[in-house]
N, C-alpha and C positions, 0 to 999 in steps of 0.2 A: 600423482605428483609428477611434475616435469623433471626432466634430467637436470635442468639448471638449478631447480629448487633442492633436489636431492644432493647436488654437489655442494651447495651452500650449507645445507644441514650438516653434511659430513665435515665440512671445514670448521664449523662452529664447534661440534663435538670434539674435534681434535684440538682446537684452541683451548676449550674448557679443560681438557684432559691434561694439557701441558701446564696450564695454571695450577691445577691441583697437584701436579707433580712438583712444580716449582714451590708451592706452599709447603709440601711435605719436605722438601730439600732444605728449607731454611729453618725448619724447627729443630731447636737444640735440645739435647737430652738434659735431664735434671743434673745440676752440678752437685755431686755427692761426695767429692773427695776433698777433705780439708787441706788447704794450702797455707793458711794464715791464721794464727791465734793472737789475739791482742786484748789488752785490759782496757775497758771503755768506762769504768766507774769503780770508785772506792779505793783507789791508790792514793798514797801519801796522805793517810788520815793520821789523827792522834788520838790516843785513848789510854785507858788505865789498865794496868796488869790485871789478869783474871777477869776481864770483863769483855762483853761483845761490843764491837764497834758500832757506831751509829748508822753507818752507810753500808749497804751490801757491796762486796766485791763482785764485779760483773766482768766476764769475758765475752769476746765475740769470735765464733768460729766462722771463717769464710772460705770459699772455694776460689778457684782461679778466675771466676767471673766477677768476683767481688761481692757476691750475695751470700748472706748468712745461711748456714746449713743447719737444719733441724735434727733432732734425735741423735746427736753426737755426745758420747759420754766424756765429761770433763772431770778430772781428778784435781781436788784442791788439797794441798798438804802443807803444813807449817810445823816447826819443831822449835820449842823454846824451853828454857829451863823451868821444869816443874810442870809442863803440860805439853801435850801434843795435839795437833788438830788435823783431822783427815776426813774428808768427805767426797762423794762423787755425785754430780748433778748432770742431768741430760738437757742439752740445748733446746729452747723453745722454737717456735715457728720462725722467729727472727734470727735464730742462730746464737742466742745468748743464753748464758748460764750464770747464776748468782749464788753466792753463799754468804751467810752471817759469820763473820770471822771472829772467834773468841780468842783473845790474846793469851799468851803464856804469863808466867809469873815473874819473868825477868824484865826489869826496866831497861829501856834503850831501844835500838832499832830491831824490829822484828819482820820476818819476810813470809809471804805466802805464795807458794808455787802453784801454777796451774799447768797441767799437761793432759794430752790425749792418750788413747790406748796405743796408738801408732807412734813411732819415734819422730815423725815429721807431721806438722811443723814443731819448731823448737818450743820448749816450755817458756812461759812468761812468769814474772815475779811481781807481786805487789808489796809495798814497803809501808811499815807504819812506825810511828814513835810511841813507845809505851812508857808510861809514867807510874811511878809508885803512888799509892794513895796519899802517902805523907806529903807529896808534892803539890796536892790539889789546892786550888783556891776554893774556899767554901762560901756559900751563901746560906745563912741560917735565918729562918722565918720564924718570928715570935708572935704570940697571941693568935695563932691559927685555931680553927675549930675542925671538927671532923668533916673531911671533904677533900676535894682536889685543889692543890695550890699550883698556880701557873707562875712561872718566873720568865719574864721577857728580858732578853739582853740585846740592848741596841749595839750594833756592830760599827758600821762605817758611815753612820749619818743618813743612809738611805735603806739599810737593811737591818733585819732583827731576826732573832731566833727565840723559840719558846720551848721551855722544858717544864715538865709537870711531875709533881710527887703527890703521893696520897697520904694524908695525915694518918697516923702519927709521925710519919717520916717528914721532917721539916728541913732537912739539909740537902742541898744541891751541890754536887761536886763538879767543878770546872777544871778543864785542862788548864795548866798554868797560863795566866795572862801577865802582862807588864804594862807599865805606864806609857810606853812607846807604841803599843799596839793600837788597833782601831776600836777595841771594845770601849764604849763610852758610858754605859749605864746599865744598872740592873733594877727591876722593879717586880714586885710581888702582888698577885691578885687572888682573891678567893671569895666564893659566895658568902654573903652576909658579913663581909669585912671590908673596910676601906683599905685601898692599896698603899703601898709605900714605895720609895724611890731612892736610889743611891747614885748620884752623878759621879762619873769618873773615879770609880772605886779602886782601880787596879794599880799596884806598885810593882817594882821588880822583885819584891819578896813574896813569900806566901802570904796570901791575904785571907782574912775571915770577915765577911760582910754581914752585918746584922740588919734585917728589915723588920719593922714593927708594923704589923697589921693593926688597924684600929676598929673601933665600933662604927656602924654605918653612920653617915653623915646625913642629917636632916637638912633638906634644901627648901627654904621657903619660897612660895610663889605668891604672886599678886594677880588676881583675876578681876578684870574690868568688865562688868556685865552692862552692855550698852543697848540692850533691847530685850523686851519680853522677859522681865527678870525671873519669874518663877520657872519658866521653861528653860531658859538660857543657864541659870545657875545649876539646874539639875544636870544639864550637859557638862558644865565645867566640873562638877563633883565627879561625874563619870569619867571625864578625861583625867582628872587627878588620880582617881583610883586605878585606872588602867596603866597610867604611867608608873605609878608605884609598883604595881604588879611586875611590869617588865623590868624595872630596876632590881626587884628582889630576885627574879629568876636568872639574873645574870650577875657575874662578879663585879658589879659596878661599885658596891660599897655606898650607894646612895638610897635615900628614902624621901618621899614628898612630905614636906610639913615644916613649920606650920603654914596653912594656906589663909590668905586673906581675900574675901570677896567684896568688891566695891560696887555699889549700885550706881551706875553712870547713865541710867536710862533717861534721866532729866537733861543730860548733856545734848546740846543742839545736834540734830541728825547730821551725820557727815554727808558731804556731797559725794556723789557717785561719779565716776568709779572710785572705790576706796583703794588707796595705795599707802605706802609707808610714809608719805609726806602729807596725808590727809589731815593730820592734826589730832592727836588722841587727847582725851580729857586730862591726863597727867601721867605720872610715873612714879615709882618707888626705886630710887637709885640702888638700893642694896638687894634687890631681887630681880629675877626676870618677870617682866610684866606680859600678861597674855590678854589681849583685847578681843572680846567676843563682839564682833561687828555684825550689823544686820544683813549685809550681803557679802558674798565671797569676795575676797581680795582680788583686785584687778591685776593678775599676773599673766605672764606668758611662759609656758602654757597655763590655762586657768587652773586654780588651786583653791581648795577650801581652807588651807592653811599656809602661812607664809612667814618666814623669819626675816625681820627687817634688820636686826642687829643682835649683838650678844645679849641685849637686855629687853628686846621687844619682838613679840610674836603677834601676828593677827590671825584670828580663828573665825571662819565663817559659820553659818547656821546650820549646815548639813550635818546630820548624824545618822550614819548607817554602818554596816559591817566594815566597809572599806576605811572608816575613820576611827576605828576602835582605838588604834595605837597612834593616831595623829599627833597628839600632844608630845608623846615620847619622841616621835620622829622630829618634830620641829625644835624641841629642846636639844635633840642631837645636833641639829644645825648650830645652835648656840654653843655647843661644845667643839666646834670646828669640824664636824663630820659632814661629809657630802654624801650624794646618792651612790648606792652600789647595785650591782646586777643581781645579787642573791635575794630571791623573793622572800626568804626566811628572815632576813636582816631587817631591823628596825629602820634602816636607812634606805630600803628599797623604795623607789620613786612612785611606783603605781599604787601600791598598797602595802602599808608598813607591816613587816612581820614582827617577831618579838624577841630576836636575838641580836646580841652585840658580839664582835670579836674581841679578843684580848688587845689587839693593836688598836682598835677603836677606843676602848676604854683607856689605854695608855695615852692617846691623843687627847682625850677629853680631860684627864687629870693634869697632864704635864705640858699642855701648850698654854702659853701665856695669853693667847687670844681666846681661849675657851672661857665661857661665862663662869665656870667653876673658879677661875682665878681672876678674870677681868671684872666680874661682878661680885662674886661672893668672896673672893680673896682667900681661898682655902689653903693655898700654899705660896709662900714667899720664895719663889725659886727663880734662878737665872734662865734666860732663854734656852730651851732645849730643842734639838733636832727632832722632828717628828717623822719617823721612818716611813717613807714611801706611802704616806697616808693621804688624807682627803681634807682639804681646806675649803674649796669653793662648793657652792651648791651643786 
């Protein structure tokens, strides 16, 4: 190797060594000394005496760099008349530690202090308002059967919360509400029972709300068989049975029936492409009408089923695994429900699952646009807000 090449190699090696030293120089040691303790969740809750709050109290331990520190012991302590609460939790990888706070037996303001082993940083305190059970607003559910009862409380027109009790417990206690608060309604749902609803139930006094669950509601359907009667009526019967099954395994309070099959095969064949404006052979105004048409509806994207309105559904001839719950899905659209991303849900767009959420059932029963009210007239109710739910397809 020439002297010039040797000199260049030495220079490159020296430069690389300098870079490595520079890299090592900017590497910071792990920040392991706590300098800040703060509450990041569970403060300013309300609850009942001698009970555990719904939300965990969570603190964050940080170092001078602002990054959370793991494996730090945090001591939570509270003292109230009749009970003392004391526990120690180690922070996780994000520097957070949480505990479930059980309140003491004294109504009024209660505090939970959190501190570290070291004197610094200073302790922090969470505060809650504790209520006596005698102050609770009650929701009592009648005519329940063994199983889980879900109570949906609509809060501020766009949000809701759901509480659950297991029969024979049929009483749900709420932190005191008042008529000026945002709470707008409560409703109850249970498997094999029709739901009930109480609008604007709260007053400034202690309230007891009674909700009456009912027997399952029979929902009549009309099937118009427009081609190949023997084969297509069998498909319609299968659709009816699968829909009834889906309704039974969810707390919808609905059942299919009675069902009417109309032979419309003599009706002049519809011009293709088939759309909602193609002109169907007739309709029954008091039921949802399902038209079994000879070709798939012309929709974008293409679909074997399509809901035209609260009272009209088009059903194409395809029958396979992906269409097992198709009618339940399309009837969901007549209930005001839109597509969702959950593949287990009936309203999943690609292939209907077999589950409904409590919020979807609420929308189905208590929306004036739902076929349950617009077609079947199940409930004479004023317009009610539907919480953050689904209206469009």
